mmCIF file of the N, C-alpha and C atoms, coordinates in Angstrom:
data_MODEL
# 
_entry.id   MODEL 
# 
loop_
_atom_site.group_PDB 
_atom_site.id 
_atom_site.type_symbol 
_atom_site.label_atom_id 
_atom_site.label_alt_id 
_atom_site.label_comp_id 
_atom_site.label_asym_id 
_atom_site.label_entity_id 
_atom_site.label_seq_id 
_atom_site.pdbx_PDB_ins_code 
_atom_site.Cartn_x 
_atom_site.Cartn_y 
_atom_site.Cartn_z 
_atom_site.occupancy 
_atom_site.B_iso_or_equiv 
_atom_site.pdbx_formal_charge 
_atom_site.auth_seq_id 
_atom_site.auth_comp_id 
_atom_site.auth_asym_id 
_atom_site.auth_atom_id 
_atom_site.pdbx_PDB_model_num 
ATOM 1   N N  . MET A 1 1  ? -8.136  8.667   -1.101  1.00 0.00 ? 1  MET A N  1 
ATOM 2   C CA . MET A 1 1  ? -8.541  7.301   -1.340  1.00 0.00 ? 1  MET A CA 1 
ATOM 3   C C  . MET A 1 1  ? -8.547  7.010   -2.846  1.00 0.00 ? 1  MET A C  1 
ATOM 4   N N  . LEU A 1 2  ? -8.896  8.019   -3.614  1.00 0.00 ? 2  LEU A N  1 
ATOM 5   C CA . LEU A 1 2  ? -8.861  7.840   -5.057  1.00 0.00 ? 2  LEU A CA 1 
ATOM 6   C C  . LEU A 1 2  ? -7.428  7.604   -5.528  1.00 0.00 ? 2  LEU A C  1 
ATOM 7   N N  . HIS A 1 3  ? -6.487  8.215   -4.861  1.00 0.00 ? 3  HIS A N  1 
ATOM 8   C CA . HIS A 1 3  ? -5.068  8.026   -5.176  1.00 0.00 ? 3  HIS A CA 1 
ATOM 9   C C  . HIS A 1 3  ? -4.677  6.554   -5.027  1.00 0.00 ? 3  HIS A C  1 
ATOM 10  N N  . TYR A 1 4  ? -5.078  5.924   -3.942  1.00 0.00 ? 4  TYR A N  1 
ATOM 11  C CA . TYR A 1 4  ? -4.754  4.516   -3.720  1.00 0.00 ? 4  TYR A CA 1 
ATOM 12  C C  . TYR A 1 4  ? -5.473  3.618   -4.722  1.00 0.00 ? 4  TYR A C  1 
ATOM 13  N N  . ALA A 1 5  ? -6.690  3.982   -5.101  1.00 0.00 ? 5  ALA A N  1 
ATOM 14  C CA . ALA A 1 5  ? -7.400  3.208   -6.110  1.00 0.00 ? 5  ALA A CA 1 
ATOM 15  C C  . ALA A 1 5  ? -6.650  3.242   -7.443  1.00 0.00 ? 5  ALA A C  1 
ATOM 16  N N  . LEU A 1 6  ? -6.141  4.409   -7.794  1.00 0.00 ? 6  LEU A N  1 
ATOM 17  C CA . LEU A 1 6  ? -5.368  4.519   -9.035  1.00 0.00 ? 6  LEU A CA 1 
ATOM 18  C C  . LEU A 1 6  ? -4.057  3.743   -8.958  1.00 0.00 ? 6  LEU A C  1 
ATOM 19  N N  . ILE A 1 7  ? -3.412  3.757   -7.797  1.00 0.00 ? 7  ILE A N  1 
ATOM 20  C CA . ILE A 1 7  ? -2.172  2.996   -7.633  1.00 0.00 ? 7  ILE A CA 1 
ATOM 21  C C  . ILE A 1 7  ? -2.437  1.504   -7.799  1.00 0.00 ? 7  ILE A C  1 
ATOM 22  N N  . PHE A 1 8  ? -3.491  0.988   -7.170  1.00 0.00 ? 8  PHE A N  1 
ATOM 23  C CA . PHE A 1 8  ? -3.812  -0.433  -7.312  1.00 0.00 ? 8  PHE A CA 1 
ATOM 24  C C  . PHE A 1 8  ? -4.203  -0.771  -8.756  1.00 0.00 ? 8  PHE A C  1 
ATOM 25  N N  . PHE A 1 9  ? -4.858  0.160   -9.439  1.00 0.00 ? 9  PHE A N  1 
ATOM 26  C CA . PHE A 1 9  ? -5.215  -0.069  -10.833 1.00 0.00 ? 9  PHE A CA 1 
ATOM 27  C C  . PHE A 1 9  ? -3.955  -0.158  -11.700 1.00 0.00 ? 9  PHE A C  1 
ATOM 28  N N  . ILE A 1 10 ? -3.009  0.708   -11.458 1.00 0.00 ? 10 ILE A N  1 
ATOM 29  C CA . ILE A 1 10 ? -1.750  0.666   -12.207 1.00 0.00 ? 10 ILE A CA 1 
ATOM 30  C C  . ILE A 1 10 ? -0.982  -0.619  -11.898 1.00 0.00 ? 10 ILE A C  1 
ATOM 31  N N  . VAL A 1 11 ? -0.973  -1.022  -10.636 1.00 0.00 ? 11 VAL A N  1 
ATOM 32  C CA . VAL A 1 11 ? -0.325  -2.284  -10.267 1.00 0.00 ? 11 VAL A CA 1 
ATOM 33  C C  . VAL A 1 11 ? -0.998  -3.455  -10.982 1.00 0.00 ? 11 VAL A C  1 
ATOM 34  N N  . ALA A 1 12 ? -2.321  -3.422  -11.074 1.00 0.00 ? 12 ALA A N  1 
ATOM 35  C CA . ALA A 1 12 ? -3.047  -4.485  -11.770 1.00 0.00 ? 12 ALA A CA 1 
ATOM 36  C C  . ALA A 1 12 ? -2.684  -4.517  -13.245 1.00 0.00 ? 12 ALA A C  1 
ATOM 37  N N  . LEU A 1 13 ? -2.562  -3.349  -13.862 1.00 0.00 ? 13 LEU A N  1 
ATOM 38  C CA . LEU A 1 13 ? -2.196  -3.310  -15.276 1.00 0.00 ? 13 LEU A CA 1 
ATOM 39  C C  . LEU A 1 13 ? -0.787  -3.841  -15.500 1.00 0.00 ? 13 LEU A C  1 
ATOM 40  N N  . ILE A 1 14 ? 0.140   -3.451  -14.658 1.00 0.00 ? 14 ILE A N  1 
ATOM 41  C CA . ILE A 1 14 ? 1.518   -3.917  -14.807 1.00 0.00 ? 14 ILE A CA 1 
ATOM 42  C C  . ILE A 1 14 ? 1.606   -5.416  -14.544 1.00 0.00 ? 14 ILE A C  1 
ATOM 43  N N  . ALA A 1 15 ? 0.903   -5.900  -13.520 1.00 0.00 ? 15 ALA A N  1 
ATOM 44  C CA . ALA A 1 15 ? 0.921   -7.335  -13.226 1.00 0.00 ? 15 ALA A CA 1 
ATOM 45  C C  . ALA A 1 15 ? 0.316   -8.131  -14.378 1.00 0.00 ? 15 ALA A C  1 
ATOM 46  N N  . ALA A 1 16 ? -0.748  -7.616  -14.968 1.00 0.00 ? 16 ALA A N  1 
ATOM 47  C CA . ALA A 1 16 ? -1.360  -8.309  -16.102 1.00 0.00 ? 16 ALA A CA 1 
ATOM 48  C C  . ALA A 1 16 ? -0.430  -8.303  -17.310 1.00 0.00 ? 16 ALA A C  1 
ATOM 49  N N  . LEU A 1 17 ? 0.298   -7.223  -17.476 1.00 0.00 ? 17 LEU A N  1 
ATOM 50  C CA . LEU A 1 17 ? 1.241   -7.131  -18.589 1.00 0.00 ? 17 LEU A CA 1 
ATOM 51  C C  . LEU A 1 17 ? 2.334   -8.190  -18.483 1.00 0.00 ? 17 LEU A C  1 
ATOM 52  N N  . PHE A 1 18 ? 2.782   -8.451  -17.258 1.00 0.00 ? 18 PHE A N  1 
ATOM 53  C CA . PHE A 1 18 ? 3.841   -9.438  -17.047 1.00 0.00 ? 18 PHE A CA 1 
ATOM 54  C C  . PHE A 1 18 ? 3.317   -10.854 -16.825 1.00 0.00 ? 18 PHE A C  1 
ATOM 55  N N  . GLY A 1 19 ? 1.998   -11.043 -16.865 1.00 0.00 ? 19 GLY A N  1 
ATOM 56  C CA . GLY A 1 19 ? 1.434   -12.379 -16.804 1.00 0.00 ? 19 GLY A CA 1 
ATOM 57  C C  . GLY A 1 19 ? 1.072   -12.886 -15.422 1.00 0.00 ? 19 GLY A C  1 
ATOM 58  N N  . PHE A 1 20 ? 1.036   -12.015 -14.440 1.00 0.00 ? 20 PHE A N  1 
ATOM 59  C CA . PHE A 1 20 ? 0.644   -12.424 -13.085 1.00 0.00 ? 20 PHE A CA 1 
ATOM 60  C C  . PHE A 1 20 ? -0.863  -12.202 -12.932 1.00 0.00 ? 20 PHE A C  1 
ATOM 61  N N  . GLY A 1 21 ? -1.636  -13.184 -13.377 1.00 0.00 ? 21 GLY A N  1 
ATOM 62  C CA . GLY A 1 21 ? -3.084  -13.041 -13.406 1.00 0.00 ? 21 GLY A CA 1 
ATOM 63  C C  . GLY A 1 21 ? -3.730  -12.929 -12.038 1.00 0.00 ? 21 GLY A C  1 
ATOM 64  N N  . GLY A 1 22 ? -3.246  -13.727 -11.081 1.00 0.00 ? 22 GLY A N  1 
ATOM 65  C CA . GLY A 1 22 ? -3.833  -13.692 -9.738  1.00 0.00 ? 22 GLY A CA 1 
ATOM 66  C C  . GLY A 1 22 ? -3.601  -12.367 -9.041  1.00 0.00 ? 22 GLY A C  1 
ATOM 67  N N  . ILE A 1 23 ? -2.395  -11.868 -9.157  1.00 0.00 ? 23 ILE A N  1 
ATOM 68  C CA . ILE A 1 23 ? -2.073  -10.577 -8.534  1.00 0.00 ? 23 ILE A CA 1 
ATOM 69  C C  . ILE A 1 23 ? -2.844  -9.459  -9.227  1.00 0.00 ? 23 ILE A C  1 
ATOM 70  N N  . ALA A 1 24 ? -2.961  -9.547  -10.543 1.00 0.00 ? 24 ALA A N  1 
ATOM 71  C CA . ALA A 1 24 ? -3.693  -8.533  -11.293 1.00 0.00 ? 24 ALA A CA 1 
ATOM 72  C C  . ALA A 1 24 ? -5.170  -8.514  -10.883 1.00 0.00 ? 24 ALA A C  1 
ATOM 73  N N  . ALA A 1 25 ? -5.757  -9.681  -10.728 1.00 0.00 ? 25 ALA A N  1 
ATOM 74  C CA . ALA A 1 25 ? -7.168  -9.747  -10.336 1.00 0.00 ? 25 ALA A CA 1 
ATOM 75  C C  . ALA A 1 25 ? -7.377  -9.210  -8.926  1.00 0.00 ? 25 ALA A C  1 
ATOM 76  N N  . SER A 1 26 ? -6.460  -9.540  -8.022  1.00 0.00 ? 26 SER A N  1 
ATOM 77  C CA . SER A 1 26 ? -6.567  -9.044  -6.651  1.00 0.00 ? 26 SER A CA 1 
ATOM 78  C C  . SER A 1 26 ? -6.416  -7.533  -6.602  1.00 0.00 ? 26 SER A C  1 
ATOM 79  N N  . ALA A 1 27 ? -5.430  -7.010  -7.308  1.00 0.00 ? 27 ALA A N  1 
ATOM 80  C CA . ALA A 1 27 ? -5.212  -5.563  -7.308  1.00 0.00 ? 27 ALA A CA 1 
ATOM 81  C C  . ALA A 1 27 ? -6.379  -4.833  -7.952  1.00 0.00 ? 27 ALA A C  1 
ATOM 82  N N  . ALA A 1 28 ? -6.953  -5.400  -9.001  1.00 0.00 ? 28 ALA A N  1 
ATOM 83  C CA . ALA A 1 28 ? -8.112  -4.779  -9.645  1.00 0.00 ? 28 ALA A CA 1 
ATOM 84  C C  . ALA A 1 28 ? -9.324  -4.796  -8.712  1.00 0.00 ? 28 ALA A C  1 
ATOM 85  N N  . GLY A 1 29 ? -9.503  -5.881  -7.969  1.00 0.00 ? 29 GLY A N  1 
ATOM 86  C CA . GLY A 1 29 ? -10.609 -5.949  -6.997  1.00 0.00 ? 29 GLY A CA 1 
ATOM 87  C C  . GLY A 1 29 ? -10.455 -4.923  -5.893  1.00 0.00 ? 29 GLY A C  1 
ATOM 88  N N  . ILE A 1 30 ? -9.245  -4.769  -5.388  1.00 0.00 ? 30 ILE A N  1 
ATOM 89  C CA . ILE A 1 30 ? -8.992  -3.767  -4.349  1.00 0.00 ? 30 ILE A CA 1 
ATOM 90  C C  . ILE A 1 30 ? -9.225  -2.372  -4.902  1.00 0.00 ? 30 ILE A C  1 
ATOM 91  N N  . ALA A 1 31 ? -8.775  -2.117  -6.130  1.00 0.00 ? 31 ALA A N  1 
ATOM 92  C CA . ALA A 1 31 ? -8.975  -0.806  -6.750  1.00 0.00 ? 31 ALA A CA 1 
ATOM 93  C C  . ALA A 1 31 ? -10.461 -0.506  -6.909  1.00 0.00 ? 31 ALA A C  1 
ATOM 94  N N  . LYS A 1 32 ? -11.242 -1.526  -7.288  1.00 0.00 ? 32 LYS A N  1 
ATOM 95  C CA . LYS A 1 32 ? -12.675 -1.323  -7.463  1.00 0.00 ? 32 LYS A CA 1 
ATOM 96  C C  . LYS A 1 32 ? -13.352 -1.000  -6.131  1.00 0.00 ? 32 LYS A C  1 
ATOM 97  N N  . ILE A 1 33 ? -12.981 -1.714  -5.089  1.00 0.00 ? 33 ILE A N  1 
ATOM 98  C CA . ILE A 1 33 ? -13.555 -1.466  -3.762  1.00 0.00 ? 33 ILE A CA 1 
ATOM 99  C C  . ILE A 1 33 ? -13.208 -0.065  -3.277  1.00 0.00 ? 33 ILE A C  1 
ATOM 100 N N  . LEU A 1 34 ? -11.944 0.318   -3.419  1.00 0.00 ? 34 LEU A N  1 
ATOM 101 C CA . LEU A 1 34 ? -11.527 1.654   -2.983  1.00 0.00 ? 34 LEU A CA 1 
ATOM 102 C C  . LEU A 1 34 ? -12.234 2.744   -3.782  1.00 0.00 ? 34 LEU A C  1 
ATOM 103 N N  . PHE A 1 35 ? -12.440 2.523   -5.065  1.00 0.00 ? 35 PHE A N  1 
ATOM 104 C CA . PHE A 1 35 ? -13.132 3.522   -5.876  1.00 0.00 ? 35 PHE A CA 1 
ATOM 105 C C  . PHE A 1 35 ? -14.572 3.691   -5.414  1.00 0.00 ? 35 PHE A C  1 
ATOM 106 N N  . PHE A 1 36 ? -15.258 2.587   -5.135  1.00 0.00 ? 36 PHE A N  1 
ATOM 107 C CA . PHE A 1 36 ? -16.652 2.705   -4.705  1.00 0.00 ? 36 PHE A CA 1 
ATOM 108 C C  . PHE A 1 36 ? -16.768 3.296   -3.303  1.00 0.00 ? 36 PHE A C  1 
ATOM 109 N N  . VAL A 1 37 ? -15.805 3.023   -2.431  1.00 0.00 ? 37 VAL A N  1 
ATOM 110 C CA . VAL A 1 37 ? -15.796 3.669   -1.113  1.00 0.00 ? 37 VAL A CA 1 
ATOM 111 C C  . VAL A 1 37 ? -15.580 5.168   -1.283  1.00 0.00 ? 37 VAL A C  1 
ATOM 112 N N  . PHE A 1 38 ? -14.645 5.545   -2.161  1.00 0.00 ? 38 PHE A N  1 
ATOM 113 C CA . PHE A 1 38 ? -14.412 6.957   -2.450  1.00 0.00 ? 38 PHE A CA 1 
ATOM 114 C C  . PHE A 1 38 ? -15.679 7.617   -2.987  1.00 0.00 ? 38 PHE A C  1 
ATOM 115 N N  . LEU A 1 39 ? -16.359 6.943   -3.906  1.00 0.00 ? 39 LEU A N  1 
ATOM 116 C CA . LEU A 1 39 ? -17.573 7.490   -4.494  1.00 0.00 ? 39 LEU A CA 1 
ATOM 117 C C  . LEU A 1 39 ? -18.668 7.676   -3.440  1.00 0.00 ? 39 LEU A C  1 
ATOM 118 N N  . ALA A 1 40 ? -18.833 6.694   -2.566  1.00 0.00 ? 40 ALA A N  1 
ATOM 119 C CA . ALA A 1 40 ? -19.853 6.786   -1.519  1.00 0.00 ? 40 ALA A CA 1 
ATOM 120 C C  . ALA A 1 40 ? -19.540 7.921   -0.544  1.00 0.00 ? 40 ALA A C  1 
ATOM 121 N N  . LEU A 1 41 ? -18.283 8.046   -0.154  1.00 0.00 ? 41 LEU A N  1 
ATOM 122 C CA . LEU A 1 41 ? -17.910 9.121   0.767   1.00 0.00 ? 41 LEU A CA 1 
ATOM 123 C C  . LEU A 1 41 ? -18.044 10.493  0.119   1.00 0.00 ? 41 LEU A C  1 
ATOM 124 N N  . THR A 1 42 ? -17.746 10.586  -1.165  1.00 0.00 ? 42 THR A N  1 
ATOM 125 C CA . THR A 1 42 ? -17.902 11.847  -1.878  1.00 0.00 ? 42 THR A CA 1 
ATOM 126 C C  . THR A 1 42 ? -19.367 12.256  -1.951  1.00 0.00 ? 42 THR A C  1 
ATOM 127 N N  . LEU A 1 43 ? -20.221 11.308  -2.289  1.00 0.00 ? 43 LEU A N  1 
ATOM 128 C CA . LEU A 1 43 ? -21.649 11.612  -2.356  1.00 0.00 ? 43 LEU A CA 1 
ATOM 129 C C  . LEU A 1 43 ? -22.222 11.956  -0.987  1.00 0.00 ? 43 LEU A C  1 
ATOM 130 N N  . ALA A 1 44 ? -21.789 11.248  0.051   1.00 0.00 ? 44 ALA A N  1 
ATOM 131 C CA . ALA A 1 44 ? -22.262 11.545  1.406   1.00 0.00 ? 44 ALA A CA 1 
ATOM 132 C C  . ALA A 1 44 ? -21.806 12.934  1.832   1.00 0.00 ? 44 ALA A C  1 
ATOM 133 N N  . SER A 1 45 ? -20.584 13.286  1.522   1.00 0.00 ? 45 SER A N  1 
ATOM 134 C CA . SER A 1 45 ? -20.071 14.606  1.864   1.00 0.00 ? 45 SER A CA 1 
ATOM 135 C C  . SER A 1 45 ? -20.840 15.695  1.120   1.00 0.00 ? 45 SER A C  1 
ATOM 136 N N  . PHE A 1 46 ? -21.154 15.450  -0.134  1.00 0.00 ? 46 PHE A N  1 
ATOM 137 C CA . PHE A 1 46 ? -21.909 16.419  -0.929  1.00 0.00 ? 46 PHE A CA 1 
ATOM 138 C C  . PHE A 1 46 ? -23.309 16.611  -0.365  1.00 0.00 ? 46 PHE A C  1 
ATOM 139 N N  . VAL A 1 47 ? -23.990 15.529  -0.045  1.00 0.00 ? 47 VAL A N  1 
ATOM 140 C CA . VAL A 1 47 ? -25.359 15.620  0.480   1.00 0.00 ? 47 VAL A CA 1 
ATOM 141 C C  . VAL A 1 47 ? -25.364 16.295  1.849   1.00 0.00 ? 47 VAL A C  1 
ATOM 142 N N  . LEU A 1 48 ? -24.424 15.918  2.717   1.00 0.00 ? 48 LEU A N  1 
ATOM 143 C CA . LEU A 1 48 ? -24.363 16.558  4.030   1.00 0.00 ? 48 LEU A CA 1 
ATOM 144 C C  . LEU A 1 48 ? -24.001 18.033  3.916   1.00 0.00 ? 48 LEU A C  1 
ATOM 145 N N  . GLY A 1 49 ? -23.202 18.387  2.941   1.00 0.00 ? 49 GLY A N  1 
ATOM 146 C CA . GLY A 1 49 ? -22.869 19.791  2.721   1.00 0.00 ? 49 GLY A CA 1 
ATOM 147 C C  . GLY A 1 49 ? -24.069 20.591  2.281   1.00 0.00 ? 49 GLY A C  1 
ATOM 148 N N  . LEU A 1 50 ? -24.965 19.986  1.515   1.00 0.00 ? 50 LEU A N  1 
ATOM 149 C CA . LEU A 1 50 ? -26.183 20.689  1.097   1.00 0.00 ? 50 LEU A CA 1 
ATOM 150 C C  . LEU A 1 50 ? -27.119 20.930  2.272   1.00 0.00 ? 50 LEU A C  1 
ATOM 151 N N  . PHE A 1 51 ? -27.179 19.972  3.202   1.00 0.00 ? 51 PHE A N  1 
ATOM 152 C CA . PHE A 1 51 ? -28.085 20.122  4.339   1.00 0.00 ? 51 PHE A CA 1 
ATOM 153 C C  . PHE A 1 51 ? -27.555 21.067  5.404   1.00 0.00 ? 51 PHE A C  1 
ATOM 154 N N  . ARG A 1 52 ? -26.258 21.282  5.452   1.00 0.00 ? 52 ARG A N  1 
ATOM 155 C CA . ARG A 1 52 ? -25.690 22.145  6.487   1.00 0.00 ? 52 ARG A CA 1 
ATOM 156 C C  . ARG A 1 52 ? -25.890 23.619  6.177   1.00 0.00 ? 52 ARG A C  1 
ATOM 157 N N  . ARG A 1 53 ? -26.173 23.961  4.932   1.00 0.00 ? 53 ARG A N  1 
ATOM 158 C CA . ARG A 1 53 ? -26.355 25.370  4.569   1.00 0.00 ? 53 ARG A CA 1 
ATOM 159 C C  . ARG A 1 53 ? -27.667 25.828  5.000   1.00 0.00 ? 53 ARG A C  1 
# 
């Protein structure tokens, strides 16, 4: 999931470079959502791993 967040971030940077503001904002928003989902799943996996031992 972090991979897709980075891809959307790169797409946002390239779109902003070429002047496509709407596409850049959308791609950056998607990248932010994917990053926070990745972060939440990582933390949940870490906490559940501590309790399983």
